C-alpha positions as CSV (number, residue, x, y, z in Angstrom):
1,M,201.0,139.8,-87.0
2,S,202.9,139.0,-90.1
3,L,205.6,136.5,-91.0
4,Y,206.7,138.7,-93.9
5,G,207.9,142.3,-94.3
6,D,209.5,144.5,-91.7
7,D,210.1,143.4,-88.1
8,C,208.1,144.9,-85.2
9,Y,210.5,147.0,-83.1
10,F,208.5,146.5,-79.9
11,Y,208.3,142.7,-80.3
12,Y,212.1,142.4,-80.7
13,Y,213.2,144.8,-78.0
14,S,210.4,144.6,-75.4
15,T,206.7,143.7,-75.8
16,C,204.3,144.4,-78.6
17,N,200.9,145.3,-77.2
18,K,199.1,144.8,-80.6
19,G,199.5,141.1,-80.6
20,T,197.9,139.4,-83.6
21,V,196.7,142.7,-85.1
22,C,200.2,144.1,-85.4
23,P,201.0,144.6,-89.1
24,Y,204.7,143.9,-88.5
25,R,206.7,140.7,-88.4
26,H,206.8,138.6,-85.1
27,V,209.2,135.7,-85.7
28,P,210.6,134.0,-82.5
29,E,213.5,132.5,-84.5
30,A,214.8,136.0,-85.4
31,R,214.7,137.3,-81.8
32,G,218.2,137.7,-80.5
33,N,219.7,137.5,-84.0
34,E,221.5,140.8,-84.9
35,T,222.1,139.8,-88.5
36,A,220.0,141.6,-91.1
37,C,218.5,139.5,-93.9
38,T,220.3,140.3,-97.2
39,L,217.2,139.2,-99.2
40,W,215.0,141.5,-97.1
41,K,217.4,144.4,-97.8
42,A,216.9,143.7,-101.5
43,G,213.1,143.4,-101.1
44,Q,213.1,139.8,-102.0
45,C,212.7,137.7,-98.8
46,T,209.8,135.3,-99.1
47,R,210.7,132.9,-96.3
48,P,207.8,132.7,-93.8
49,A,209.9,132.3,-90.7
50,C,213.2,133.9,-91.8
51,R,215.6,133.7,-88.9
52,Y,217.3,136.9,-89.8
53,R,216.3,140.4,-88.9
54,H,214.0,142.4,-91.2
55,M,215.1,145.8,-89.8
56,E,218.2,147.9,-90.0
57,I,220.3,147.5,-86.8
58,V,221.8,150.7,-85.8
59,V,224.3,150.8,-82.9
60,S,224.8,154.2,-81.3
61,I,228.3,154.8,-80.1
62,T,226.9,157.0,-77.4
63,L,224.9,154.1,-76.0
64,V,227.8,151.8,-76.3
65,N,230.0,154.2,-74.4
66,M,227.4,154.6,-71.6
67,K,227.6,150.9,-70.8
68,I,231.4,150.9,-70.2
């Protein structure tokens, strides 16, 4: 598991079965935060435990409408 780079989708939204061998970022401080890191978007985030998301957050209007 990494503290840099892109977030692990499975870690943030459910459970990552790869654990420590996962090549993607697992940072507890970023869980539940829906704000994307602007430095990551620019390819410049070097913070080891950045509390912002390192993935694009896409909200589907179809899924939002289903919850109403």
